[in-house]
C-alpha positions as CSV (number, residue, x, y, z in Angstrom):
1,M,22.3,-9.3,-19.8
2,T,25.3,-9.3,-17.5
3,V,25.9,-12.1,-15.0
4,A,25.2,-9.7,-12.2
5,R,21.9,-8.5,-13.6
6,A,20.9,-12.1,-14.3
7,V,21.6,-13.0,-10.7
8,L,19.6,-10.0,-9.5
9,A,16.7,-10.9,-11.7
10,S,16.8,-14.5,-10.4
11,F,16.9,-13.3,-6.8
12,S,14.0,-10.9,-7.5
13,E,11.9,-13.8,-8.9
14,I,12.7,-16.0,-5.8
15,L,11.8,-13.0,-3.5
16,A,8.5,-12.5,-5.2
17,L,7.6,-16.1,-4.8
18,H,8.6,-16.0,-1.1
19,V,6.5,-12.8,-0.6
20,W,3.5,-14.4,-2.3
21,E,3.7,-17.4,0.0
22,V,4.1,-15.3,3.1
23,C,1.1,-13.2,2.0
24,R,-1.0,-16.4,1.4
25,L,-0.2,-17.7,4.9
26,K,-1.0,-14.3,6.5
27,R,-4.3,-14.1,4.7
28,A,-5.2,-17.6,5.7
29,A,-4.4,-17.0,9.3
30,R,-6.4,-13.7,9.3
31,Q,-9.4,-15.4,7.7
32,D,-9.3,-18.2,10.2
33,R,-9.2,-15.7,13.1
34,A,-12.1,-13.7,11.5
35,G,-14.1,-16.9,11.1
36,T,-13.5,-17.9,14.7
37,R,-14.7,-14.5,15.9
38,R,-17.8,-14.7,13.8
39,R,-18.6,-18.2,15.0
40,S,-18.1,-17.2,18.6
41,L,-20.4,-14.2,18.1
42,T,-23.3,-16.0,16.5
43,G,-26.1,-13.6,15.9
44,Q,-23.9,-10.5,16.4
45,P,-23.1,-8.1,13.6
46,A,-19.8,-8.5,11.6
47,P,-16.9,-6.3,12.5
48,R,-17.4,-2.7,11.4
49,A,-15.6,-1.7,8.2
50,Q,-12.5,0.5,8.6
51,S,-10.5,2.5,6.1
52,V,-8.1,0.7,3.9
53,F,-4.6,2.1,3.5
54,L,-2.5,1.0,0.5
55,A,1.3,1.0,1.0
56,G,4.1,0.0,-1.3
57,F,7.1,1.1,-3.3
58,M,7.1,3.4,-6.3
59,G,5.3,1.9,-9.2
60,A,3.4,-0.6,-7.2
61,G,0.0,0.8,-8.4
62,K,-1.3,2.4,-5.2
63,T,-3.2,5.1,-6.9
64,S,-4.7,3.0,-9.7
65,V,-5.6,0.1,-7.4
66,G,-6.9,2.6,-4.8
67,E,-9.3,4.3,-7.2
68,A,-10.6,0.9,-8.5
69,L,-11.0,-0.5,-5.0
70,A,-12.8,2.6,-3.8
71,A,-15.2,2.3,-6.7
72,H,-15.7,-1.4,-6.1
73,L,-16.5,-0.8,-2.4
74,G,-18.5,2.4,-3.0
75,W,-16.1,4.4,-0.7
76,P,-14.4,7.7,-1.1
77,F,-10.8,7.6,-2.4
78,I,-8.0,9.8,-1.0
79,D,-4.5,10.1,-2.5
80,L,-2.1,11.3,0.2
81,D,0.5,12.7,-2.3
82,G,-2.3,14.5,-4.1
83,R,-3.4,16.1,-0.8
84,I,0.1,17.2,-0.1
85,E,0.5,18.8,-3.5
86,V,-2.8,20.7,-3.2
87,R,-2.0,22.0,0.3
88,Q,1.5,23.0,-0.6
89,Q,0.6,24.3,-4.1
90,R,3.6,22.5,-5.7
91,S,4.5,19.0,-6.9
92,I,6.1,16.3,-4.9
93,S,9.2,16.6,-7.1
94,D,9.4,20.4,-6.5
95,I,9.1,19.8,-2.7
96,F,12.0,17.3,-2.8
97,R,14.1,19.6,-5.0
98,D,13.4,22.9,-3.1
99,S,13.1,21.7,0.5
100,G,14.7,18.3,0.7
101,E,13.4,14.9,1.7
102,S,13.4,15.6,5.5
103,E,11.0,18.5,5.0
104,F,8.8,16.5,2.7
105,R,8.5,13.7,5.3
106,R,7.5,16.3,7.9
107,L,4.8,17.6,5.6
108,E,3.7,14.0,4.7
109,S,3.3,13.1,8.4
110,E,1.3,16.2,9.0
111,E,-1.0,15.6,6.1
112,L,-1.4,11.9,7.1
113,Q,-2.7,13.0,10.5
114,R,-5.2,15.3,8.8
115,V,-6.4,12.4,6.6
116,L,-6.7,10.1,9.6
117,A,-8.8,12.6,11.4
118,E,-11.0,13.0,8.3
119,V,-11.7,9.3,7.9
120,E,-12.2,8.6,11.6
121,G,-15.5,6.9,12.1
122,R,-16.1,6.2,8.4
123,A,-14.6,4.0,5.6
124,A,-12.4,5.2,2.8
125,V,-9.6,3.9,0.6
126,V,-6.3,5.9,1.0
127,A,-3.3,5.6,-1.2
128,L,-0.1,6.4,0.7
129,G,3.1,7.7,-0.6
130,G,5.9,5.2,-1.2
131,G,7.7,6.1,2.0
132,T,4.8,6.8,4.3
133,F,4.4,3.4,5.9
134,V,8.1,2.8,6.5
135,Y,8.3,5.6,9.1
136,P,7.5,4.0,12.5
137,G,5.3,6.9,13.7
138,N,3.2,6.8,10.6
139,A,3.0,3.0,10.6
140,H,1.8,3.0,14.2
141,S,-1.0,5.5,13.5
142,L,-2.1,3.6,10.4
143,R,-2.3,0.3,12.1
144,N,-4.5,1.8,14.8
145,C,-6.8,3.5,12.4
146,G,-7.5,0.9,9.7
147,Y,-6.4,-2.0,7.5
148,T,-3.1,-1.8,5.7
149,V,-2.3,-3.5,2.4
150,F,1.2,-3.8,1.0
151,L,1.1,-3.8,-2.8
152,D,4.2,-5.4,-4.3
153,A,5.7,-6.4,-7.6
154,P,9.1,-7.6,-8.9
155,V,11.6,-4.7,-8.6
156,E,12.4,-4.8,-12.3
157,L,8.7,-4.0,-13.1
158,L,8.6,-1.3,-10.4
159,W,11.6,0.3,-12.0
160,Q,10.0,0.2,-15.4
161,R,6.8,1.7,-14.1
162,A,8.7,4.5,-12.2
163,Q,10.7,5.4,-15.4
164,A,7.5,5.5,-17.4
165,D,6.1,8.0,-14.9
166,G,9.1,10.3,-15.2
167,A,8.4,12.4,-12.1
168,R,9.9,10.3,-9.3
169,P,12.5,12.2,-7.3
170,L,13.9,9.0,-5.8
171,A,14.0,7.1,-9.1
172,A,16.9,8.8,-10.8
173,S,19.3,5.8,-10.4
174,E,18.4,2.1,-10.9
175,N,21.0,1.0,-8.3
176,H,19.7,3.5,-5.7
177,F,16.1,2.4,-6.6
178,R,16.9,-1.3,-5.9
179,Q,18.7,-0.5,-2.7
180,L,15.9,1.6,-1.4
181,Y,13.4,-1.1,-2.3
182,A,15.4,-3.7,-0.4
183,A,15.8,-1.4,2.6
184,R,12.1,-0.7,2.8
185,H,10.8,-4.2,2.1
186,S,10.8,-5.5,5.6
187,R,8.8,-2.5,6.8
188,Y,6.2,-3.0,4.1
189,M,5.8,-6.6,5.1
190,E,4.5,-5.4,8.5
191,A,1.2,-4.5,6.8
192,D,-1.9,-6.5,7.5
193,C,-1.9,-7.9,4.0
194,C,0.3,-8.1,1.0
195,V,-0.9,-8.4,-2.6
196,Q,1.1,-8.9,-5.8
197,T,0.3,-6.5,-8.6
198,G,2.8,-7.5,-11.2
199,G,1.3,-8.9,-14.5
200,R,-2.2,-9.1,-13.0
201,P,-5.4,-7.4,-14.3
202,L,-6.5,-4.5,-12.0
203,A,-9.9,-6.1,-11.4
204,E,-8.2,-9.3,-10.1
205,V,-6.0,-7.3,-7.6
206,V,-9.0,-5.4,-6.4
207,A,-11.1,-8.6,-6.0
208,E,-8.3,-10.2,-3.9
209,I,-8.0,-7.2,-1.6
210,A,-11.8,-6.9,-1.2
211,A,-12.2,-10.7,-0.4
212,G,-9.5,-10.5,2.2
213,L,-10.9,-7.6,4.2
214,P,-11.5,-8.7,7.8
215,W,-15.1,-7.5,7.8
216,A,-16.0,-9.0,4.4
217,T,-18.9,-11.5,4.8
218,G,-19.9,-12.1,1.2
219,E,-23.0,-10.0,1.7
220,G,-21.3,-6.6,1.4
221,E,-19.3,-4.5,3.9
222,E,-20.9,-2.7,6.8
223,Q,-20.3,1.0,6.7
């Protein structure tokens, strides 16, 4: 391993630890606020469950975690990229290749609005595309419509997962991949919660998300 790669790897490990600590503090603050609300509303029902939106970079596990979380909660699961592909009758890679990223982002925002209208008034788990949450208009809509979770992992692991997939239009170059991750990271951190997926069993990740939901009472979620 070159010195530069060693430095990058070390930086990524430090960043992951920092993100984990920020996530822990954010979860603790939310749980404290939720507990205060419940104590101040003794005898009143817990907050109504809202949809959960999973954000994160390529390879973070949004689809696999989303499917497992939906099964755990007994809610429907929606994959935003999958919805786009069905409506457009072509793959995400084909859209990028034939129409460009700007057109894809327009289609993505339109499909997101359809999904938000679909889940209004009911609970669902929605896996977003890698770039969905970083666009301000999308992020604003999502924060007003449900609970957002940032799934993260060390960038080296994200790169490995993206390469294993083999169908990522923005994962052709490792250098570009790392730069894009760094550029998007601060936006992802604006989510309500952040959860690390690297090197962890799927069930453990799902349990952490479910336990941190604002309306979780230990007696099931109100729907």
